[in-house]
PyMOL Python script that loads the backbone (N, CA, C, O; Angstrom):
from pymol import cmd

cmd.read_pdbstr("""\
ATOM      1  N   MET A   1     -11.321  -6.391 -18.637  1.00  0.00           N
ATOM      2  CA  MET A   1     -10.229  -6.446 -19.590  1.00  0.00           C
ATOM      3  C   MET A   1      -8.905  -6.508 -18.826  1.00  0.00           C
ATOM      4  O   MET A   1      -8.634  -5.644 -17.992  1.00  0.00           O
ATOM      5  N   VAL A   2      -8.094  -7.503 -19.100  1.00  0.00           N
ATOM      6  CA  VAL A   2      -6.807  -7.687 -18.443  1.00  0.00           C
ATOM      7  C   VAL A   2      -5.712  -7.124 -19.340  1.00  0.00           C
ATOM      8  O   VAL A   2      -5.697  -7.362 -20.548  1.00  0.00           O
ATOM      9  N   THR A   3      -4.789  -6.370 -18.728  1.00  0.00           N
ATOM     10  CA  THR A   3      -3.653  -5.793 -19.452  1.00  0.00           C
ATOM     11  C   THR A   3      -2.379  -6.384 -18.884  1.00  0.00           C
ATOM     12  O   THR A   3      -2.277  -6.588 -17.674  1.00  0.00           O
ATOM     13  N   THR A   4      -1.410  -6.662 -19.736  1.00  0.00           N
ATOM     14  CA  THR A   4      -0.101  -7.154 -19.292  1.00  0.00           C
ATOM     15  C   THR A   4       0.965  -6.190 -19.780  1.00  0.00           C
ATOM     16  O   THR A   4       1.008  -5.825 -20.955  1.00  0.00           O
ATOM     17  N   LEU A   5       1.829  -5.782 -18.852  1.00  0.00           N
ATOM     18  CA  LEU A   5       2.936  -4.873 -19.165  1.00  0.00           C
ATOM     19  C   LEU A   5       4.230  -5.450 -18.617  1.00  0.00           C
ATOM     20  O   LEU A   5       4.229  -6.115 -17.581  1.00  0.00           O
ATOM     21  N   THR A   6       5.330  -5.196 -19.310  1.00  0.00           N
ATOM     22  CA  THR A   6       6.630  -5.536 -18.743  1.00  0.00           C
ATOM     23  C   THR A   6       6.963  -4.484 -17.684  1.00  0.00           C
ATOM     24  O   THR A   6       6.354  -3.415 -17.651  1.00  0.00           O
ATOM     25  N   SER A   7       7.918  -4.791 -16.832  1.00  0.00           N
ATOM     26  CA  SER A   7       8.353  -3.813 -15.830  1.00  0.00           C
ATOM     27  C   SER A   7       8.840  -2.537 -16.491  1.00  0.00           C
ATOM     28  O   SER A   7       8.586  -1.437 -16.000  1.00  0.00           O
ATOM     29  N   ARG A   8       9.538  -2.685 -17.601  1.00  0.00           N
ATOM     30  CA  ARG A   8      10.057  -1.525 -18.319  1.00  0.00           C
ATOM     31  C   ARG A   8       8.911  -0.662 -18.857  1.00  0.00           C
ATOM     32  O   ARG A   8       8.946   0.562 -18.736  1.00  0.00           O
ATOM     33  N   GLU A   9       7.892  -1.304 -19.455  1.00  0.00           N
ATOM     34  CA  GLU A   9       6.736  -0.560 -19.963  1.00  0.00           C
ATOM     35  C   GLU A   9       6.026   0.167 -18.820  1.00  0.00           C
ATOM     36  O   GLU A   9       5.623   1.322 -18.955  1.00  0.00           O
ATOM     37  N   PHE A  10       5.882  -0.529 -17.697  1.00  0.00           N
ATOM     38  CA  PHE A  10       5.239   0.086 -16.528  1.00  0.00           C
ATOM     39  C   PHE A  10       6.025   1.305 -16.062  1.00  0.00           C
ATOM     40  O   PHE A  10       5.436   2.350 -15.782  1.00  0.00           O
ATOM     41  N   ASN A  11       7.344   1.184 -15.978  1.00  0.00           N
ATOM     42  CA  ASN A  11       8.182   2.301 -15.525  1.00  0.00           C
ATOM     43  C   ASN A  11       8.127   3.488 -16.478  1.00  0.00           C
ATOM     44  O   ASN A  11       8.228   4.635 -16.041  1.00  0.00           O
ATOM     45  N   HIS A  12       7.971   3.231 -17.757  1.00  0.00           N
ATOM     46  CA  HIS A  12       7.937   4.304 -18.745  1.00  0.00           C
ATOM     47  C   HIS A  12       6.571   4.963 -18.874  1.00  0.00           C
ATOM     48  O   HIS A  12       6.476   6.093 -19.353  1.00  0.00           O
ATOM     49  N   ASP A  13       5.512   4.276 -18.454  1.00  0.00           N
ATOM     50  CA  ASP A  13       4.170   4.839 -18.634  1.00  0.00           C
ATOM     51  C   ASP A  13       3.261   4.454 -17.462  1.00  0.00           C
ATOM     52  O   ASP A  13       2.289   3.720 -17.638  1.00  0.00           O
ATOM     53  N   THR A  14       3.584   4.952 -16.277  1.00  0.00           N
ATOM     54  CA  THR A  14       2.765   4.617 -15.105  1.00  0.00           C
ATOM     55  C   THR A  14       1.361   5.194 -15.218  1.00  0.00           C
ATOM     56  O   THR A  14       0.402   4.577 -14.754  1.00  0.00           O
ATOM     57  N   SER A  15       1.224   6.375 -15.829  1.00  0.00           N
ATOM     58  CA  SER A  15      -0.123   6.945 -15.963  1.00  0.00           C
ATOM     59  C   SER A  15      -0.973   6.078 -16.894  1.00  0.00           C
ATOM     60  O   SER A  15      -2.173   5.926 -16.668  1.00  0.00           O
ATOM     61  N   GLY A  16      -0.371   5.514 -17.926  1.00  0.00           N
ATOM     62  CA  GLY A  16      -1.092   4.601 -18.812  1.00  0.00           C
ATOM     63  C   GLY A  16      -1.501   3.332 -18.073  1.00  0.00           C
ATOM     64  O   GLY A  16      -2.587   2.798 -18.300  1.00  0.00           O
ATOM     65  N   ALA A  17      -0.630   2.853 -17.191  1.00  0.00           N
ATOM     66  CA  ALA A  17      -0.945   1.658 -16.404  1.00  0.00           C
ATOM     67  C   ALA A  17      -2.111   1.937 -15.460  1.00  0.00           C
ATOM     68  O   ALA A  17      -2.983   1.088 -15.280  1.00  0.00           O
ATOM     69  N   LYS A  18      -2.126   3.129 -14.857  1.00  0.00           N
ATOM     70  CA  LYS A  18      -3.245   3.476 -13.970  1.00  0.00           C
ATOM     71  C   LYS A  18      -4.549   3.576 -14.752  1.00  0.00           C
ATOM     72  O   LYS A  18      -5.597   3.149 -14.267  1.00  0.00           O
ATOM     73  N   LYS A  19      -4.496   4.131 -15.948  1.00  0.00           N
ATOM     74  CA  LYS A  19      -5.703   4.192 -16.780  1.00  0.00           C
ATOM     75  C   LYS A  19      -6.174   2.798 -17.154  1.00  0.00           C
ATOM     76  O   LYS A  19      -7.375   2.525 -17.147  1.00  0.00           O
ATOM     77  N   ALA A  20      -5.236   1.909 -17.481  1.00  0.00           N
ATOM     78  CA  ALA A  20      -5.597   0.530 -17.818  1.00  0.00           C
ATOM     79  C   ALA A  20      -6.204  -0.179 -16.612  1.00  0.00           C
ATOM     80  O   ALA A  20      -7.105  -1.004 -16.769  1.00  0.00           O
ATOM     81  N   ALA A  21      -5.719   0.135 -15.405  1.00  0.00           N
ATOM     82  CA  ALA A  21      -6.257  -0.492 -14.189  1.00  0.00           C
ATOM     83  C   ALA A  21      -7.712  -0.103 -13.953  1.00  0.00           C
ATOM     84  O   ALA A  21      -8.452  -0.838 -13.300  1.00  0.00           O
ATOM     85  N   SER A  22      -8.126   1.046 -14.477  1.00  0.00           N
ATOM     86  CA  SER A  22      -9.530   1.436 -14.326  1.00  0.00           C
ATOM     87  C   SER A  22     -10.437   0.546 -15.177  1.00  0.00           C
ATOM     88  O   SER A  22     -11.646   0.495 -14.949  1.00  0.00           O
ATOM     89  N   ARG A  23      -9.857  -0.153 -16.155  1.00  0.00           N
ATOM     90  CA  ARG A  23     -10.624  -1.064 -17.011  1.00  0.00           C
ATOM     91  C   ARG A  23     -10.508  -2.519 -16.571  1.00  0.00           C
ATOM     92  O   ARG A  23     -11.278  -3.368 -17.018  1.00  0.00           O
ATOM     93  N   GLY A  24      -9.544  -2.809 -15.692  1.00  0.00           N
ATOM     94  CA  GLY A  24      -9.336  -4.179 -15.217  1.00  0.00           C
ATOM     95  C   GLY A  24      -7.928  -4.336 -14.675  1.00  0.00           C
ATOM     96  O   GLY A  24      -7.140  -3.391 -14.726  1.00  0.00           O
ATOM     97  N   PRO A  25      -7.593  -5.518 -14.154  1.00  0.00           N
ATOM     98  CA  PRO A  25      -6.272  -5.723 -13.566  1.00  0.00           C
ATOM     99  C   PRO A  25      -5.150  -5.552 -14.587  1.00  0.00           C
ATOM    100  O   PRO A  25      -5.303  -5.876 -15.765  1.00  0.00           O
ATOM    101  N   VAL A  26      -4.024  -5.039 -14.107  1.00  0.00           N
ATOM    102  CA  VAL A  26      -2.831  -4.878 -14.942  1.00  0.00           C
ATOM    103  C   VAL A  26      -1.752  -5.794 -14.366  1.00  0.00           C
ATOM    104  O   VAL A  26      -1.287  -5.590 -13.245  1.00  0.00           O
ATOM    105  N   PHE A  27      -1.360  -6.800 -15.141  1.00  0.00           N
ATOM    106  CA  PHE A  27      -0.297  -7.701 -14.729  1.00  0.00           C
ATOM    107  C   PHE A  27       1.029  -7.113 -15.172  1.00  0.00           C
ATOM    108  O   PHE A  27       1.188  -6.728 -16.331  1.00  0.00           O
ATOM    109  N   ILE A  28       1.986  -7.044 -14.250  1.00  0.00           N
ATOM    110  CA  ILE A  28       3.313  -6.501 -14.536  1.00  0.00           C
ATOM    111  C   ILE A  28       4.291  -7.669 -14.448  1.00  0.00           C
ATOM    112  O   ILE A  28       4.358  -8.366 -13.436  1.00  0.00           O
ATOM    113  N   THR A  29       5.042  -7.870 -15.519  1.00  0.00           N
ATOM    114  CA  THR A  29       5.944  -9.015 -15.577  1.00  0.00           C
ATOM    115  C   THR A  29       7.388  -8.605 -15.335  1.00  0.00           C
ATOM    116  O   THR A  29       7.795  -7.487 -15.651  1.00  0.00           O
ATOM    117  N   ASP A  30       8.150  -9.527 -14.773  1.00  0.00           N
ATOM    118  CA  ASP A  30       9.605  -9.416 -14.642  1.00  0.00           C
ATOM    119  C   ASP A  30      10.198 -10.620 -15.348  1.00  0.00           C
ATOM    120  O   ASP A  30       9.925 -11.762 -14.980  1.00  0.00           O
ATOM    121  N   ARG A  31      11.004 -10.364 -16.354  1.00  0.00           N
ATOM    122  CA  ARG A  31      11.650 -11.427 -17.143  1.00  0.00           C
ATOM    123  C   ARG A  31      10.626 -12.415 -17.694  1.00  0.00           C
ATOM    124  O   ARG A  31      10.852 -13.625 -17.717  1.00  0.00           O
ATOM    125  N   GLY A  32       9.483 -11.863 -18.141  1.00  0.00           N
ATOM    126  CA  GLY A  32       8.475 -12.678 -18.787  1.00  0.00           C
ATOM    127  C   GLY A  32       7.521 -13.409 -17.855  1.00  0.00           C
ATOM    128  O   GLY A  32       6.605 -14.088 -18.319  1.00  0.00           O
ATOM    129  N   ARG A  33       7.724 -13.280 -16.541  1.00  0.00           N
ATOM    130  CA  ARG A  33       6.855 -13.965 -15.580  1.00  0.00           C
ATOM    131  C   ARG A  33       6.039 -12.946 -14.799  1.00  0.00           C
ATOM    132  O   ARG A  33       6.576 -11.915 -14.396  1.00  0.00           O
ATOM    133  N   PRO A  34       4.755 -13.206 -14.576  1.00  0.00           N
ATOM    134  CA  PRO A  34       3.931 -12.275 -13.787  1.00  0.00           C
ATOM    135  C   PRO A  34       4.543 -12.069 -12.399  1.00  0.00           C
ATOM    136  O   PRO A  34       4.872 -13.032 -11.706  1.00  0.00           O
ATOM    137  N   ALA A  35       4.689 -10.811 -12.006  1.00  0.00           N
ATOM    138  CA  ALA A  35       5.306 -10.501 -10.713  1.00  0.00           C
ATOM    139  C   ALA A  35       4.409  -9.639  -9.835  1.00  0.00           C
ATOM    140  O   ALA A  35       4.454  -9.753  -8.610  1.00  0.00           O
ATOM    141  N   HIS A  36       3.592  -8.776 -10.443  1.00  0.00           N
ATOM    142  CA  HIS A  36       2.751  -7.846  -9.688  1.00  0.00           C
ATOM    143  C   HIS A  36       1.429  -7.663 -10.409  1.00  0.00           C
ATOM    144  O   HIS A  36       1.308  -7.928 -11.605  1.00  0.00           O
ATOM    145  N   VAL A  37       0.441  -7.202  -9.651  1.00  0.00           N
ATOM    146  CA  VAL A  37      -0.857  -6.869 -10.240  1.00  0.00           C
ATOM    147  C   VAL A  37      -1.251  -5.495  -9.735  1.00  0.00           C
ATOM    148  O   VAL A  37      -1.224  -5.240  -8.531  1.00  0.00           O
ATOM    149  N   LEU A  38      -1.617  -4.610 -10.649  1.00  0.00           N
ATOM    150  CA  LEU A  38      -2.087  -3.269 -10.307  1.00  0.00           C
ATOM    151  C   LEU A  38      -3.607  -3.268 -10.397  1.00  0.00           C
ATOM    152  O   LEU A  38      -4.185  -3.628 -11.423  1.00  0.00           O
ATOM    153  N   LEU A  39      -4.251  -2.852  -9.290  1.00  0.00           N
ATOM    154  CA  LEU A  39      -5.717  -2.788  -9.211  1.00  0.00           C
ATOM    155  C   LEU A  39      -6.143  -1.421  -8.727  1.00  0.00           C
ATOM    156  O   LEU A  39      -5.375  -0.721  -8.066  1.00  0.00           O
ATOM    157  N   THR A  40      -7.369  -1.037  -9.054  1.00  0.00           N
ATOM    158  CA  THR A  40      -7.928   0.155  -8.419  1.00  0.00           C
ATOM    159  C   THR A  40      -8.239  -0.207  -6.972  1.00  0.00           C
ATOM    160  O   THR A  40      -8.389  -1.383  -6.643  1.00  0.00           O
ATOM    161  N   ILE A  41      -8.336   0.792  -6.117  1.00  0.00           N
ATOM    162  CA  ILE A  41      -8.646   0.529  -4.711  1.00  0.00           C
ATOM    163  C   ILE A  41     -10.025  -0.123  -4.588  1.00  0.00           C
ATOM    164  O   ILE A  41     -10.241  -0.950  -3.703  1.00  0.00           O
ATOM    165  N   GLU A  42     -10.943   0.241  -5.458  1.00  0.00           N
ATOM    166  CA  GLU A  42     -12.280  -0.359  -5.421  1.00  0.00           C
ATOM    167  C   GLU A  42     -12.219  -1.854  -5.704  1.00  0.00           C
ATOM    168  O   GLU A  42     -12.866  -2.645  -5.019  1.00  0.00           O
ATOM    169  N   ASP A  43     -11.440  -2.242  -6.715  1.00  0.00           N
ATOM    170  CA  ASP A  43     -11.288  -3.669  -7.027  1.00  0.00           C
ATOM    171  C   ASP A  43     -10.599  -4.402  -5.885  1.00  0.00           C
ATOM    172  O   ASP A  43     -10.984  -5.518  -5.535  1.00  0.00           O
ATOM    173  N   TYR A  44      -9.575  -3.773  -5.301  1.00  0.00           N
ATOM    174  CA  TYR A  44      -8.862  -4.390  -4.184  1.00  0.00           C
ATOM    175  C   TYR A  44      -9.806  -4.629  -3.009  1.00  0.00           C
ATOM    176  O   TYR A  44      -9.827  -5.718  -2.435  1.00  0.00           O
ATOM    177  N   LEU A  45     -10.584  -3.612  -2.656  1.00  0.00           N
ATOM    178  CA  LEU A  45     -11.509  -3.757  -1.528  1.00  0.00           C
ATOM    179  C   LEU A  45     -12.571  -4.812  -1.820  1.00  0.00           C
ATOM    180  O   LEU A  45     -12.974  -5.552  -0.923  1.00  0.00           O
ATOM    181  N   ARG A  46     -13.022  -4.885  -3.061  1.00  0.00           N
ATOM    182  CA  ARG A  46     -14.006  -5.904  -3.427  1.00  0.00           C
ATOM    183  C   ARG A  46     -13.410  -7.295  -3.247  1.00  0.00           C
ATOM    184  O   ARG A  46     -14.079  -8.195  -2.738  1.00  0.00           O
ATOM    185  N   LEU A  47     -12.148  -7.481  -3.666  1.00  0.00           N
ATOM    186  CA  LEU A  47     -11.494  -8.784  -3.556  1.00  0.00           C
ATOM    187  C   LEU A  47     -11.193  -9.176  -2.118  1.00  0.00           C
ATOM    188  O   LEU A  47     -11.205 -10.359  -1.779  1.00  0.00           O
ATOM    189  N   THR A  48     -10.921  -8.185  -1.269  1.00  0.00           N
ATOM    190  CA  THR A  48     -10.571  -8.482   0.125  1.00  0.00           C
ATOM    191  C   THR A  48     -11.782  -8.458   1.048  1.00  0.00           C
ATOM    192  O   THR A  48     -11.635  -8.574   2.265  1.00  0.00           O
ATOM    193  N   GLY A  49     -12.962  -8.311   0.490  1.00  0.00           N
ATOM    194  CA  GLY A  49     -14.164  -8.284   1.322  1.00  0.00           C
ATOM    195  C   GLY A  49     -14.420  -6.927   1.940  1.00  0.00           C
ATOM    196  O   GLY A  49     -15.220  -6.810   2.868  1.00  0.00           O
ATOM    197  N   GLY A  50     -13.752  -5.898   1.440  1.00  0.00           N
ATOM    198  CA  GLY A  50     -13.992  -4.546   1.929  1.00  0.00           C
ATOM    199  C   GLY A  50     -13.272  -4.205   3.214  1.00  0.00           C
ATOM    200  O   GLY A  50     -13.534  -3.163   3.815  1.00  0.00           O
ATOM    201  N   HIS A  51     -12.369  -5.069   3.646  1.00  0.00           N
ATOM    202  CA  HIS A  51     -11.663  -4.821   4.903  1.00  0.00           C
ATOM    203  C   HIS A  51     -10.234  -4.393   4.619  1.00  0.00           C
ATOM    204  O   HIS A  51      -9.557  -4.949   3.753  1.00  0.00           O
ATOM    205  N   MET A  52      -9.799  -3.405   5.360  1.00  0.00           N
ATOM    206  CA  MET A  52      -8.454  -2.898   5.227  1.00  0.00           C
ATOM    207  C   MET A  52      -7.782  -2.988   6.595  1.00  0.00           C
ATOM    208  O   MET A  52      -8.410  -2.687   7.610  1.00  0.00           O
ATOM    209  N   SER A  53      -6.539  -3.390   6.634  1.00  0.00           N
ATOM    210  CA  SER A  53      -5.811  -3.418   7.899  1.00  0.00           C
ATOM    211  C   SER A  53      -5.485  -1.989   8.318  1.00  0.00           C
ATOM    212  O   SER A  53      -5.574  -1.062   7.513  1.00  0.00           O
ATOM    213  N   LEU A  54      -5.114  -1.819   9.562  1.00  0.00           N
ATOM    214  CA  LEU A  54      -4.734  -0.493  10.045  1.00  0.00           C
ATOM    215  C   LEU A  54      -3.558   0.050   9.240  1.00  0.00           C
ATOM    216  O   LEU A  54      -3.537   1.231   8.895  1.00  0.00           O
ATOM    217  N   ALA A  55      -2.581  -0.799   8.939  1.00  0.00           N
ATOM    218  CA  ALA A  55      -1.423  -0.360   8.159  1.00  0.00           C
ATOM    219  C   ALA A  55      -1.842   0.105   6.769  1.00  0.00           C
ATOM    220  O   ALA A  55      -1.322   1.103   6.271  1.00  0.00           O
ATOM    221  N   GLU A  56      -2.779  -0.607   6.136  1.00  0.00           N
ATOM    222  CA  GLU A  56      -3.254  -0.209   4.813  1.00  0.00           C
ATOM    223  C   GLU A  56      -4.008   1.113   4.883  1.00  0.00           C
ATOM    224  O   GLU A  56      -3.856   1.964   4.008  1.00  0.00           O
ATOM    225  N   ALA A  57      -4.816   1.285   5.917  1.00  0.00           N
ATOM    226  CA  ALA A  57      -5.559   2.534   6.069  1.00  0.00           C
ATOM    227  C   ALA A  57      -4.614   3.713   6.279  1.00  0.00           C
ATOM    228  O   ALA A  57      -4.826   4.789   5.721  1.00  0.00           O
ATOM    229  N   LEU A  58      -3.578   3.513   7.076  1.00  0.00           N
ATOM    230  CA  LEU A  58      -2.612   4.585   7.328  1.00  0.00           C
ATOM    231  C   LEU A  58      -1.786   4.912   6.097  1.00  0.00           C
ATOM    232  O   LEU A  58      -1.324   6.042   5.939  1.00  0.00           O
ATOM    233  N   ALA A  59      -1.596   3.927   5.222  1.00  0.00           N
ATOM    234  CA  ALA A  59      -0.775   4.124   4.027  1.00  0.00           C
ATOM    235  C   ALA A  59      -1.519   4.852   2.914  1.00  0.00           C
ATOM    236  O   ALA A  59      -0.902   5.239   1.922  1.00  0.00           O
ATOM    237  N   GLN A  60      -2.818   5.046   3.051  1.00  0.00           N
ATOM    238  CA  GLN A  60      -3.592   5.709   1.999  1.00  0.00           C
ATOM    239  C   GLN A  60      -3.113   7.146   1.826  1.00  0.00           C
ATOM    240  O   GLN A  60      -2.887   7.860   2.802  1.00  0.00           O
ATOM    241  N   ALA A  61      -2.965   7.548   0.594  1.00  0.00           N
ATOM    242  CA  ALA A  61      -2.521   8.909   0.279  1.00  0.00           C
ATOM    243  C   ALA A  61      -3.532   9.916   0.802  1.00  0.00           C
ATOM    244  O   ALA A  61      -4.741   9.711   0.693  1.00  0.00           O
ATOM    245  N   GLY A  62      -3.036  10.990   1.364  1.00  0.00           N
ATOM    246  CA  GLY A  62      -3.912  12.056   1.844  1.00  0.00           C
ATOM    247  C   GLY A  62      -4.494  11.784   3.220  1.00  0.00           C
ATOM    248  O   GLY A  62      -5.275  12.588   3.729  1.00  0.00           O
ATOM    249  N   THR A  63      -4.128  10.661   3.831  1.00  0.00           N
ATOM    250  CA  THR A  63      -4.642  10.346   5.160  1.00  0.00           C
ATOM    251  C   THR A  63      -3.828  11.090   6.186  1.00  0.00           C
ATOM    252  O   THR A  63      -2.597  11.067   6.157  1.00  0.00           O
ATOM    253  N   ASP A  64      -4.518  11.752   7.092  1.00  0.00           N
ATOM    254  CA  ASP A  64      -3.847  12.515   8.132  1.00  0.00           C
ATOM    255  C   ASP A  64      -4.504  12.209   9.462  1.00  0.00           C
ATOM    256  O   ASP A  64      -5.718  12.350   9.608  1.00  0.00           O
ATOM    257  N   PHE A  65      -3.705  11.791  10.432  1.00  0.00           N
ATOM    258  CA  PHE A  65      -4.220  11.477  11.750  1.00  0.00           C
ATOM    259  C   PHE A  65      -3.516  12.357  12.764  1.00  0.00           C
ATOM    260  O   PHE A  65      -2.296  12.515  12.722  1.00  0.00           O
ATOM    261  N   ASP A  66      -4.293  12.931  13.680  1.00  0.00           N
ATOM    262  CA  ASP A  66      -3.704  13.673  14.786  1.00  0.00           C
ATOM    263  C   ASP A  66      -3.331  12.684  15.872  1.00  0.00           C
ATOM    264  O   ASP A  66      -4.152  11.864  16.283  1.00  0.00           O
ATOM    265  N   PHE A  67      -2.110  12.759  16.331  1.00  0.00           N
ATOM    266  CA  PHE A  67      -1.651  11.876  17.392  1.00  0.00           C
ATOM    267  C   PHE A  67      -0.806  12.695  18.339  1.00  0.00           C
ATOM    268  O   PHE A  67       0.280  13.150  17.979  1.00  0.00           O
ATOM    269  N   ASP A  68      -1.297  12.885  19.543  1.00  0.00           N
ATOM    270  CA  ASP A  68      -0.598  13.662  20.550  1.00  0.00           C
ATOM    271  C   ASP A  68      -0.551  12.828  21.826  1.00  0.00           C
ATOM    272  O   ASP A  68      -1.401  12.988  22.701  1.00  0.00           O
ATOM    273  N   PRO A  69       0.435  11.942  21.938  1.00  0.00           N
ATOM    274  CA  PRO A  69       0.485  11.070  23.109  1.00  0.00           C
ATOM    275  C   PRO A  69       0.777  11.873  24.373  1.00  0.00           C
ATOM    276  O   PRO A  69       1.488  12.877  24.320  1.00  0.00           O
ATOM    277  N   PRO A  70       0.234  11.437  25.505  1.00  0.00           N
ATOM    278  CA  PRO A  70       0.493  12.157  26.748  1.00  0.00           C
ATOM    279  C   PRO A  70       1.947  11.982  27.178  1.00  0.00           C
ATOM    280  O   PRO A  70       2.565  10.951  26.912  1.00  0.00           O
ATOM    281  N   ARG A  71       2.481  12.997  27.841  1.00  0.00           N
ATOM    282  CA  ARG A  71       3.838  12.930  28.372  1.00  0.00           C
ATOM    283  C   ARG A  71       3.854  12.006  29.579  1.00  0.00           C
ATOM    284  O   ARG A  71       2.913  11.985  30.374  1.00  0.00           O
ATOM    285  N   VAL A  72       4.932  11.242  29.707  1.00  0.00           N
ATOM    286  CA  VAL A  72       5.086  10.358  30.857  1.00  0.00           C
ATOM    287  C   VAL A  72       5.784  11.149  31.950  1.00  0.00           C
ATOM    288  O   VAL A  72       6.895  11.641  31.754  1.00  0.00           O
ATOM    289  N   ALA A  73       5.132  11.273  33.102  1.00  0.00           N
ATOM    290  CA  ALA A  73       5.708  12.027  34.220  1.00  0.00           C
ATOM    291  C   ALA A  73       6.912  11.283  34.778  1.00  0.00           C
ATOM    292  O   ALA A  73       6.869  10.067  34.962  1.00  0.00           O
ATOM    293  N   GLY A  74       7.966  12.003  35.041  1.00  0.00           N
ATOM    294  CA  GLY A  74       9.150  11.411  35.650  1.00  0.00           C
ATOM    295  C   GLY A  74      10.047  10.659  34.683  1.00  0.00           C
ATOM    296  O   GLY A  74      11.030  10.049  35.104  1.00  0.00           O
ATOM    297  N   GLY A  75       9.737  10.690  33.424  1.00  0.00           N
ATOM    298  CA  GLY A  75      10.573  10.008  32.440  1.00  0.00           C
ATOM    299  C   GLY A  75      10.256   8.529  32.339  1.00  0.00           C
ATOM    300  O   GLY A  75       9.492   7.992  33.140  1.00  0.00           O
ATOM    301  N   ILE A  76      10.842   7.877  31.356  1.00  0.00           N
ATOM    302  CA  ILE A  76      10.542   6.462  31.143  1.00  0.00           C
ATOM    303  C   ILE A  76      11.691   5.560  31.602  1.00  0.00           C
ATOM    304  O   ILE A  76      11.546   4.338  31.605  1.00  0.00           O
ATOM    305  N   PHE A  77      12.814   6.136  31.983  1.00  0.00           N
ATOM    306  CA  PHE A  77      13.953   5.326  32.395  1.00  0.00           C
ATOM    307  C   PHE A  77      14.008   5.238  33.904  1.00  0.00           C
ATOM    308  O   PHE A  77      13.769   6.226  34.599  1.00  0.00           O
ATOM    309  N   LYS A  78      14.325   4.048  34.418  1.00  0.00           N
ATOM    310  CA  LYS A  78      14.495   3.809  35.855  1.00  0.00           C
ATOM    311  C   LYS A  78      15.857   3.171  36.055  1.00  0.00           C
ATOM    312  O   LYS A  78      16.335   2.425  35.199  1.00  0.00           O
ATOM    313  N   PRO A  79      16.471   3.462  37.173  1.00  0.00           N
ATOM    314  CA  PRO A  79      17.752   2.786  37.443  1.00  0.00           C
ATOM    315  C   PRO A  79      17.523   1.276  37.610  1.00  0.00           C
ATOM    316  O   PRO A  79      16.467   0.851  38.079  1.00  0.00           O
ATOM    317  N   ALA A  80      18.502   0.490  37.229  1.00  0.00           N
ATOM    318  CA  ALA A  80      18.399  -0.967  37.363  1.00  0.00           C
ATOM    319  C   ALA A  80      18.402  -1.358  38.824  1.00  0.00           C
ATOM    320  O   ALA A  80      19.164  -0.804  39.616  1.00  0.00           O
ATOM    321  N   ASP A  81      17.549  -2.317  39.192  1.00  0.00           N
ATOM    322  CA  ASP A  81      17.508  -2.845  40.551  1.00  0.00           C
ATOM    323  C   ASP A  81      18.371  -4.089  40.587  1.00  0.00           C
ATOM    324  O   ASP A  81      17.930  -5.161  40.172  1.00  0.00           O
ATOM    325  N   LEU A  82      19.608  -3.961  41.081  1.00  0.00           N
ATOM    326  CA  LEU A  82      20.544  -5.060  41.062  1.00  0.00           C
ATOM    327  C   LEU A  82      20.556  -5.853  42.367  1.00  0.00           C
ATOM    328  O   LEU A  82      21.361  -6.774  42.509  1.00  0.00           O
ATOM    329  N   ASP A  83      19.690  -5.523  43.318  1.00  0.00           N
ATOM    330  CA  ASP A  83      19.654  -6.263  44.599  1.00  0.00           C
ATOM    331  C   ASP A  83      18.766  -7.454  44.545  1.00  0.00           C
ATOM    332  O   ASP A  83      18.633  -8.171  45.538  1.00  0.00           O
TER     333      ASP A  83
END
""", "prot")
cmd.dss("prot")
cmd.show_as("cartoon", "prot")
cmd.util.cbc("prot")
cmd.orient("prot")
């Protein structure tokens, strides 16, 4: 089932739009023209072949990665060699 909402309707009822997305894609229009599509993550992954880029994976809500880069000994700046 496809749902179409104006940008204003989407802004006023985002929870309703998310519920509608569980039933199918939600088209969001700007000035009467389709501008965006809201999908569940399952539908998105199905459409993209189940692959997510690193940026998409990092953007997922609740994702937490430990990152403790090693310190660079002696600093990272060197004087310019002008000779």
